[in-house]
Every structure is written in C-alpha cells, then in structure tokens.
N, C-alpha and C positions, 0 to 999 in steps of 0.2 A: 818397388813400384814400377808400374808398367804402362805404358800408353800406346794408343795407335794415332800415327802422326799422317797428314796428308800433305804431298809436297811433289811437285811435279806432274800430277794426273796420277799417282800412284800413292797407294797406303802400306805403311811401314808399322810394325809391331816393334817396339821398343823397349829397354831397359837401360837403367844408368851404366854407363862403361860399354855399351854396344858399338861396333863400328858398322856403319850401315853405307852402302854405294846406292846415291840417289842421282837422278837427271843433273846436269850442270846446273849449278849454282855460283853467282857473280861472287867473288871475293879470292882474297888472298890466302894463303896457306898458312895457317897458324891464327888466324882470325876467328873470331866467335859470330856464332849464328845462331838465329832465335826463330824458332817454326810455331807460329801462332794456332795452325789449324790442328788443335787436338780433338780428335773424334771419341775418344774413350780412355779412361782413365781406370786403372786396378791397384788398390793398395790392400795386398791381402784378399779378405772377403768383401770388402768394399768397392763396388762399382759405380762410375759415373758416366752415363751415356749422354753423348752430346744430341743436342737436336738443332740444327747440325753439328754444332761444335760445343764444346766444353766452356763456359764462361770463366774469364781471369785463370785459364790455364796456357801453359807454353813450355816448350822443351828447348833447351839451349844446348848446343854442341860447339866443336870446336872443328875446323877444316883440316883435314891432314894431308889431302892430296888431290890435286885437280889433274884428270888425265884421259884417255880414250882407250876405248874397249879395243879387242883384237878386230881386226878388218872381215867383214862378209862380204859376199860376192851377191849382187842383185843381178839376176839374169833374167831378162824379157825377150820372149821367144814368139813369133807369131808363124805357125806351120804354113807351107805351101805357097808364101810369098817372099821368102827370103828376109825377112824383118827380125832381125834381134839388136838386143843391147846389151850390153855387159858393163857393169858399174859396180864399185867398192864402196863401202861406208863403213865409217868408225865413229861410233857412238860418244859424244864425252861425257863423263861421269866425274862426279864429286863424292870423296870419301871422307865421311865425317864421323867424328867420335861423339857421342851423346854424353855429355857432362851432368844435366841436372835437369828432372822433371819438376815442374811446379804446378799444381792445380788447386782449383777450386777454393778450398778452406785453408791450405795448409801453405799458401804462399801469400 
C-alpha cells in the first residue's frame, strides 16, 4: 500500500518501511507520530483520491532522528553601495520511518 501525505507544506509519497526526511516535528526519538493529512491512497489497482483529504485515513511512523542539515551560506549583495550581508543557515529536520498505512475501509 502506498500513500501521499502532506506535512510541513510538502507532499511525500510513502510506503510501509520507508524512511523520509521531513521538516522538524516536535517529539522525542523513538516516539510514535501520526500523519492525518492523507491526500491519496493506492492499494494495487485500487486508488482513492481525497477531496482534499481521504476520510478515515492516516499514516503512522516512528521518529528515528532529530537533526540539522549541512550549513548553507546566504549572501546578500547590493552593487555600487558597499552593502553586503553574509549569513549561514542550518535547516532542522526529522527522520521518520513509516510503520503503518491505514486507509478508508481497511482500518
């Protein structure tokens, strides 16, 4: 079974056993998490498309890691005025392993 979920403003295609990197979600490592915004479910040839979400469907997962990405440099420069600004940024993320997909009529 596959699903498309929405979290943190992004959409992810997931299957049971997948590990995905999503924007930071509050929670401890090892705790369970539930994604309620399921946009599409696919089980073999059967496809359920939500309008906008699939009713009574959710995806359960476990938080494996809380971390931060590699540093990127944000550089702002305005020519002829001697204006410049250099800044670094590290985006926080959460690594989630998908345990179970429950949808529509099977759960």
